[in-house]
LOGUVO-807391 format. One record per residue (C-alpha): residue in one letter; x, y, z. Coordinates in steps of 0.02 Angstrom, whole numbers, plus 32768, in hexadecimal, padded with zeros to 4 digits. Layout:
<sites>
AXYZ ...
</sites>
This chain:
<sites>
M262CE4A4207B S26B6E48720F4 W268FE3FF217E Q26E0E3EC2223 A26EBE33B2271 V26D5E33A233F I271BE2922392 G2714E250243E L2755E1B6247F E2737E1482501 I27D6E0D2252C H27A4E0372591 A2856E00A25D3 Q2862DF62262E L28BBDF7A26DB A2950DF112709 T28FEDEBC279E R2906DDEF27C7 S2867DDEA280C K27C0DE4827BE L2767DEE527F1 F26F2DE9E287F S2738DDE62892 G27C0DD8A28A9 A27B7DD292804 S2846DD252791 A2845DDBD2702 A28E9DD6226A8 Y28C5DD6325DE G28AADCA5258D A2863DC2625F3 E27C6DBB525B6 P273DDBEA25B8 N26D4DC0F265F T2757DBC926D7 Q2770DC832715 A26CCDCC1274F A26BFDCC62809 A2603DCCA285B I25EFDD6F2844 D2627DD86279E V2596DD2E275F G251BDD7B27C5 L24FBDCEB2848 P2469DD3928C6 G24C4DD562975 T2563DD8C2937 L25A7DE312974 P2640DE9E291A V26E4DEBF294F V273DDF532910 N27E6DF3828D2 D286BDFA1291A E28FCDF9828A5 A2879DFBE2818 V284DE059286A R290EE08C288A L2926E07827C8 A2898E0E8279C V28C9E16C2803 T2981E14C27B7 L2949E181271E G28DFE2202750 L2980E27027AA A29C0E24F2700 I2963E2A12697 G295DE3272720 A289CE3102756 R2832E31C27E3 I282EE28D284D A277DE266289A P278DE24E2971 V2702E201294E S26A1E1AD28B5 V2617E13B28A3 F2602E0A32857 A254EE09327EE R24F8E01227A0 K24DBE02626D9 N2456DFB226B6 Y242FDF572617 F2412DEA725CC Y248BDE392589 P24C2DD7E2576 D2569DDA225A2 L253ADE132650 P24E0DDA726B6 K24BCDE1E2745 G2457DE7A26D1 Y24B3DF1B26F6 Q256DDF5526F5 I25CADFA0278E S2620E04F2751 Q2626E0F42783 Y25A9E16D273E E25A5E21A279F R2637E21C2818 P26C7E1C12794 V2773E1B827FC V27C6E223277E A2792E2B5273B D27BEE35B26D6 G2878E322268B M28DDE35D25E7 L2963E2E32587 A29C9E34124FF V29D8E2E82460 R2A74E2E623E7 L2A28E2E92337 D2A87E2AA22A1 D2AB6E359226D D2AEEE37A2316 R2A67E3DF2359 V2A23E3D52406 I2963E3D72438 E292EE3D824E0 V2898E34724E0 R2833E369257A I27F8E2C225D4 E2762E2C2262A R2747E2532693 A27A6E19726CB H2728E1152717 L2740E07D2774 E26BCDFF32717 E26B4DF3626FB D26D1DEED2665 A2637DE872613 G264FDDBA25E1 K2652DDA42520 S25DDDD4F24A9 L2639DCDA2431 H25C3DCC52398 D2643DC62232D A266BDBC823B9 F25C8DB6D237F S2578DB6422DD T24BDDB912323 Q24E3DBDE23D0 T2543DC5C241A G25AFDC3324A6 I25D4DC8D253B D2675DCA225A0 L267CDD132651 N2726DD042656 R2730DDBA263D A2696DDF026A3 G26D1DE49272A V2786DE7726D8 P27A7DF282723 L27AFDFAA26AE L27D8E06326A5 E2777E0AF2621 I27B8E15A25E5 V2743E1E225AE S2788E2672533 A272DE30A251C P2707E3232466 V278FE38E2429 L27DFE30E23A9 H27BAE34E22F6 S2806E2D6227B P2842E2202279 A28E2E2372289 E28D0E2A9232D A2867E21B2371 V28D2E17E234B A2979E2122389 Y2915E21D2428 L28F9E169243C R29AFE1352428 T29DCE1B1249B M2957E16C252B H2995E0C02505 R2A5FE0E6250C L2A16E12E25BD V29BEE0A5260F R2A5BE03025D5 W2AD8E0B72617 L2A83E0CF26B6 G2A60DFFA26C9 I29A7E01026E8 C2977DFB42649 D29DADF2825CD G2994DF85252E N2965DEF324D6 M28EFDF1A2463 Q28ECDE752418 E28A8DE2624B7 G2832DEC224CC S2887DF05256D F2883DF90250F R27FCDFD62492 C278AE0692474 D26FAE0B62439 A26EDE14223C6 N2666E1C123D4 V266EE224232E S25DAE29E22DF V2606E3362262 R25D3E3F42253 R25D9E47021DE S2656E4DA2231 P26B5E4F322DE Q2633E57D230E A2596E4ED22F3 P2546E4952373 L2590E3F72382 G252BE36322FD T24D8E2C62337 R255AE2402366 A2572E1942345 E25E5E12023AF I2652E09C234D K2669E00723D3 N26F2DFA223F7 V2779DFD3238E N2822DF8C23BF S28A9DFB12340 F2902E0682319 R28E8E03A2271 F2832E0102278 V27F6E09C22EA E2836E118225B K27E4E0C021E8 A2765E0C2222D I2750E16B225D A275FE1A321C5 Y26E5E14E2176 E265FE18121E7 I268CE23221D3 E2676E20C211E R25D5E1BC2122 Q2583E24B219E I25BAE2B6211B R2561E27220A5 V24D5E23D20F9 L24B3E3132132 E24E7E341207B S2462E2D82036 G23CCE32B209F E23D7E2A9212F A23EEE29721F1 V247DE23F224C V2428E1AF22A5 Q2472E1A6236D E24B4E1002375 T253DE06F238D R258CE04B22E8 L260EDF9F22DE Y26ADDFAA225C D26A3DF3421EF A2769DF1421B9 A274DDEB4213D Q26DDDF4220D5 D2741DFE02117 R2679E0252164 T261CE03A21E4 R2579DFEF220F S24EEE0022287 M24E1DF8F2313 R2440DFEC2380 S2423E08623C0 K248CE0E52428 E2438E0E024D3 S244EE17D2537 A2474E18B260C D23ADE1782624 D23A3E0CB25CA Y242EE06F264B R23C4E0C226DC Y246FE0F8274E F2455E0E12801 P24DFE0BB289C D2512E00A28A4 P24C1DFE52947 D2541DF56297B L25BDDFD82968 P25F2E06629DA P2620E119298B L26F8E0ED2964 A2757E16029D2 I2816E19B2997 P287FE1B72A32 P28E3E2522A17 E2978E1D52A3E L2964E15A29AE V2959E1FB2933 A29FAE2492972 S2A47E1892982 V2A1BE16328BD R2A5BE2242893 A2B15E20728E2 S2B18E14E2886 L2B06E1A727CC P2B78E17F2754 E2BC3E21326DC L2B25E20F2669 P2B62E1ED25A4 E2B53E29F2574 A2BABE2FF25F1 R2C3EE27125CE R2C2FE285250E R2C44E34F2535 R2CD0E325259C Y2D2CE2BD2520 V2D14E34B249E E2D4AE3E024FB A2DDDE3912581 L2E16E304253A G2E19E3602470 L2DCAE2BB2432 P2D68E2DA2398 A2CB5E2C42398 Q2C9BE2362344 D2D0FE1E223A6 A2C9DE224244A D2BF6E1F02405 Q2C37E13D23E4 L2C95E120248A C2BF1E15F24E8 A2B82E0F8247F D2B93E08E250A R2BCAE08C25C8 D2C18DFE425B9 T2C85E02B252A S2CA4E0D72571 D2CD6E085261B Y2D5BE01225D6 F2DB7E0A92573 E2DA3E1172613 A2E0DE08D2666 V2E7FE07B25E6 L2E96E13D25E1 A2EB0E11826AA A2F4FE0AB2671 L2F91E12425F6 P2F6CE1CE2616 G2F75E25E258A E2F65E1D22503 A2E9BE1D424EB K2EA6E1E2242A L2F20E14A2437 C2EABE0F924B4 A2E13E11D243D N2E5CE10523B3 W2E7BE04323E6 V2DD4E01C244D L2D79E05D23BF G2DEBE00B233F E2E4CDF622354 L2DF0DF4823F0 A2D35DF4C23B5 A2D6DDEF3230A A2DB8DE6A236C L2D20DE6823DD N2CA7DE652347 T2D04DDD52316 L2CFCDD6223B4 G2C3EDDA523B3 L2C65DDE72453 P2C1BDE7824BE I2CA6DF002500 A2C84DED425AB R2CAFDE042589 S2D48DE47252A P2DEADDBE2538 L2E51DE612555 A2E44DEC42602 P2E7DDF8225F4 A2F04DF662641 D2F42DEF325B5 L2F1ADF792529 A2F5CDFE62593 L3014DFA725B2 L3011DF7F24ED L2FECE03E24CC R3073E0602530 R30E7E00124CF L30B0E045243A R30CAE104248D E3176E0CE24D1 G31B7E08D241E V31E4DFD42463 I3164DFAD23DA S312BDFF52335 G3076E0152300 K306BDF722294 Q30CADF122320 A3049DF4D2399 K2FC2DF082325 D301FDE67232A V3027DE5723DA F2F7BDE9723FC A2F3ADDF52384 A2F95DD9323EA M2F5FDDCA2490 I2EBBDDB02460 A2EEFDCFE2428 G2F2CDCE824DB E2FDBDCDF24D2 G2FF5DD4C255C D3015DE18259A A3052DE752517 D3117DE70255F A3107DDAF2555 V30CFDDC6249F I315ADE3C2487 A31DEDDC624E1 A31A2DD1A24A3 R31A8DD6B23DE G3259DDCD23E7 L31EBDE6F23B7 V3246DF072418 Q3277DF8723BA I3320DFCD2389 S332BE06E23A4 D33E0E07223EC E3433E1022373 G34D3E0B62354 A3484DFFB231F L340CE06322BE L3497E0CF2256 A34F7E0362243 A3465DFDD21E1 I3443E0932185 D3507E09D2152 Q3508DFE22104 V3462E01A20AF I34A0E0B82059 A3540E0642023 A34F7DFD21FDB H347BE0431F6F P34D1E0DE1F4A A343DE1021EB4 Q33CAE11E1F1A A340FE1741FA4 A345AE1E81F0D Q33A4E1F91EE5 V3355E2291F7F R33ECE2BE1F88 A33AEE2EE1EFD G32FFE3101F30 Q32B3E27B1F02 D3256E2561FB1 K31FAE1B51F6A V3284E1531F6A L32A7E17B201C G3222E0D7204A F328AE0641FEC L3322E08B205C V32B2E07C20FE G3270DFD320C2 Q3337DF9B20A5 V336ADFD02152 M32B6DF8221A1 K32F7DEEA212E A3398DED62178 T336BDEF2222A G32DBDE76221A G325FDEEF2227 K3266DF2322D7 A32C2DFE222A8 N3264E05E2307 P321CE0B32279 Q320DE16222A8 R32C5E16622E0 L32F3E10E224B N32B2E19121DA A32FFE21A2235 L33AEE1CF2224 L339BE1B72180 R336FE24F2149 T33EFE29C21AA R3475E21B216A L3429E23820BF D3436E2FF20BE G34E8E2F320F2 S34C7E3412185 G34F9E2A82203 A35A2E3072238 D3563E30422DE L350FE25822EB P358BE1D7232A S3607E16722AD A358DE0C4227A S3635E06522C3 
</sites>
């Protein structure tokens, strides 16, 4: 019997603010335990939360980027539960009136199909602390540095139907939040993670099945594997005549399986109510207009422009738009070398990417500025240097030997494009190798490479390859009457 999986993701994106959502404590990662927890974060009596305006602005930024509705007034609520790393006994979140609702994200799949994933809501909430079960042999440590860190929980509708679709959506959202600069997307540090809600049903027309929530998965590969396992598990349960239990499960990467963590709470269990210490959050139209005006060109729109307006292959456009820093670097190189999109893309994705990978540097910290690469490519396009020489010059530039012109001059790499000088070298080589010249004239084109190599040798590798090939063929074809004498 055919089964359909139904998947929805709840993504937790840590907003890129310097301080926490309701306190002035640092939100930076990596500090010593419990050194970045203010009085409000640890739940001391008498403390009052104050909303971080920058977190609100970043939430609005995502909302506008996905075409969502920005609530003119939203409400913070207390989500009540008891856990050692939640000292207040509640988490400040949003429930009935989130800041962002009813958005959509276009997701391109590996087969180039595009699906539209509906975003039900995105709401602001504070993170909890962290329980460290491995820190001590017989005790659990509590680190409250994360308590109060601002999160934007992005909730998709249950419209995904395979692990591949879920991961494609997750990757697309991951790219978007980094592109917008609202989240650094570091999954290893927990600043971008997701919960996956998974159910199965016997057909697309059947009612939705009972869902299980897979909690806090923090890698694309594990999300895909966890969902795949959970789909298979639920199908086995149902086909054996049992019922799927609504519960929260964890993914065990070592055993590649999900396991039960606890029964799944409902909204009633959390006893949501408006936080009495926080007034309704009003978002003025002026803020929305300001954020809208500052939005960058979004990745899918830029990808489409690269393919349709610049004529780049789809694969090149995908790679360039996978990361905003890479795309912006390409844009800057192309601005200095208009009309050479393919050449610029080849070098940004090829030589530059390889060099940065060797150096272990992101493109934002490239030792080569876009203008420097553009100058090198201009000299290549002008015929001043050959393609092989350009790679040597590039390596010297990466090593800090100066810009393209300085390296070319220091190494004496200027190509010989002067027709008279090239013809003199060609005639010398033809005279020295009459047998090979006769073979080319007889139609043995493979021998032409030998003669080209000899001319290159005679000119110290400086002959312009394109000009050399054209002149050599003309000389050997016997149609050199129109050419000036080498003398």
